[in-house]
C-alpha positions in Angstrom: -10.2 -16.6 -2.2 -7.7 -17.8 -4.7 -4.5 -16.1 -5.7 -3.0 -17.4 -8.6 0.6 -16.4 -9.4 4.0 -16.9 -9.4 5.2 -15.5 -6.5 6.0 -17.0 -3.1 2.9 -16.4 -0.7 5.5 -14.8 1.8 6.0 -11.9 -0.8 2.6 -11.2 -1.2 0.9 -11.7 2.3 4.4 -10.3 4.2 3.3 -7.4 6.9 4.3 -4.2 5.2 4.7 -2.7 8.8 7.3 -3.7 11.5 5.6 -2.7 14.7 2.2 -3.6 14.1 -0.2 -0.8 16.2 -2.0 -1.8 18.5 -5.9 -1.3 18.3 -8.4 -0.3 21.2 -12.0 0.1 21.3 -13.2 3.1 23.5 -16.4 5.3 23.9 -16.1 8.4 22.8 -18.5 11.0 22.3 -21.1 8.1 23.4 -20.1 6.1 20.0 -17.6 3.2 20.0 -14.4 4.0 18.2 -11.3 1.7 17.5 -8.2 3.7 18.2 -4.8 3.8 17.6 -3.0 5.8 20.2 -0.2 8.5 18.4 0.7 10.5 21.0 0.4 11.1 24.8 -3.2 12.0 24.6 -4.3 12.0 20.7 -5.6 9.0 19.5 -6.4 8.2 15.2 -10.1 7.3 14.4 -9.4 4.0 12.3 -13.0 2.4 12.3 -16.7 3.7 13.5 -18.3 0.7 15.3 -21.3 1.8 16.4 -25.3 1.4 15.1 -26.2 4.8 15.7 -26.1 6.0 12.1 -26.0 9.7 12.5 -22.1 9.1 14.1 -21.0 7.9 10.5 -21.9 11.1 9.2 -20.2 13.3 11.8 -16.7 14.6 10.5 -15.0 14.3 13.9 -15.6 10.8 14.4 -14.1 10.1 10.8 -11.3 7.8 10.0 -8.2 8.9 10.2 -9.6 11.9 12.6 -7.0 12.7 15.3 -9.0 12.8 18.4 -8.1 13.8 22.3 -8.2 10.8 24.4 -6.3 9.8 27.1 -6.1 5.7 27.0 -4.2 4.7 29.9 -3.8 1.3 29.0 -1.8 1.6 25.6 
């Protein structure tokens, strides 16, 4: 992708978050998900990573959903 702009590339490609979140891949209800921990035992679904098409229709697995899952390694 080519961007034609008078703005310096540091401004265009600057990071918006000061502390980027750590994303981890977990298996939840038989599906692989990319999640970010938001509380002690709660995670926010960032992406669905599976080939099972029914997982994409499950409202409990949609991106942005908060799920109960204990990640001990974050």
